[in-house]
C-alpha positions, 0 to 999 in steps of 0.5 A, spaced: 334 257 139 331 256 146 323 258 148 325 264 152 330 266 146 324 266 141 320 270 146 325 275 146 326 275 139 319 276 137 318 281 142 324 285 139 321 284 132 314 286 134 317 293 137 320 293 130 314 293 126 311 298 131 316 303 130 317 302 123 311 305 118 314 301 112 316 294 111 317 289 106 318 282 106 322 278 100 324 271 099 332 271 099 332 263 098 337 261 093 342 267 094 349 265 096 352 267 103 356 272 099 350 275 095 346 276 102 352 279 105 352 284 098 344 285 099 345 287 106 351 292 105 346 295 100 341 296 105 346 299 110 348 304 105 341 306 103 339 306 111 334 300 110 335 295 116 334 288 113 333 281 117 332 274 115 327 271 120 323 265 120 316 266 118 313 263 124 316 268 128 314 274 123 307 272 124 307 272 132 311 278 132 305 281 127 300 279 131 303 282 138 303 289 135 295 289 135 295 292 128 291 288 123 297 285 118 292 279 116 293 281 109 301 279 109 300 272 112 299 269 106 306 271 104 309 268 110 312 262 106 319 260 104 325 264 106 323 271 108 327 277 109 324 283 112 326 290 110 325 296 115 325 303 113 322 309 116 321 314 111 321 314 103 317 308 103 319 306 095 327 305 097 326 298 098 323 296 092 328 300 088 333 297 092 330 290 090 330 292 083 337 295 082 340 289 086 336 284 081 338 288 075 346 289 077 346 281 080 343 278 074 339 274 079 331 273 080 332 274 087 330 277 092 323 276 090 318 281 093 312 277 097 309 283 101 309 290 103 306 294 108 306 301 106 302 307 110 297 302 112 296 299 105 298 291 104 301 290 097 302 282 095 307 279 090 312 281 086 308 284 081 306 290 085 314 292 085 313 297 080 307 300 083 311 301 090 317 304 086 312 309 083 310 311 090 312 318 092 315 320 098 312 325 103 317 330 101 315 329 094 308 329 095 308 336 099 313 339 094 308 337 088 302 340 092 306 346 094 307 347 086 300 346 085 298 351 090 303 356 087 301 355 080 294 359 080 297 365 084 303 365 079 298 366 073 294 371 077 300 375 078 303 375 071 296 376 068 296 383 073 303 385 071 302 384 064 295 387 064 298 393 068 302 394 063 297 394 058 293 399 062 298 404 063 299 404 055 292 405 054 292 411 059 298 414 056 295 413 049 288 416 052 292 422 055 296 424 049 289 424 045 286 429 050 292 434 049 
């Protein structure tokens, strides 16, 4: 790769980092070509963009974005594949776990992730990333929590209204 090609590649990669709010960096070293192709196919199906990139180019691209990604620099060792996703930040974590389980392999190993301005380092944070909820799931949970007290009040009024009507009917019958 010539110097001009590297510069163009770094600029393109920097634009990717700017346009995708979530990305994962995983170690895919040791996987066969067939395994990498299988992983790429699964990423494509899940609407995740996967790229195998040199660590130095990743670092230069991250530095060009103007954001502070310094927490991820320690993860830039060995072979690196970057997984880009726009929505549902836990999707790559689930895909990595499913791929390891289905393929009975230890790779890919999560080296780091940047999700909603938070840095996650190491494969130990994979379960934590899987447990993250998407924006839509969080909004649904909040709406459910907001509706719950209103539903309780309405059901209380309905049942109380029936009791009140019963008491009034009893009182009117007693007066007659």
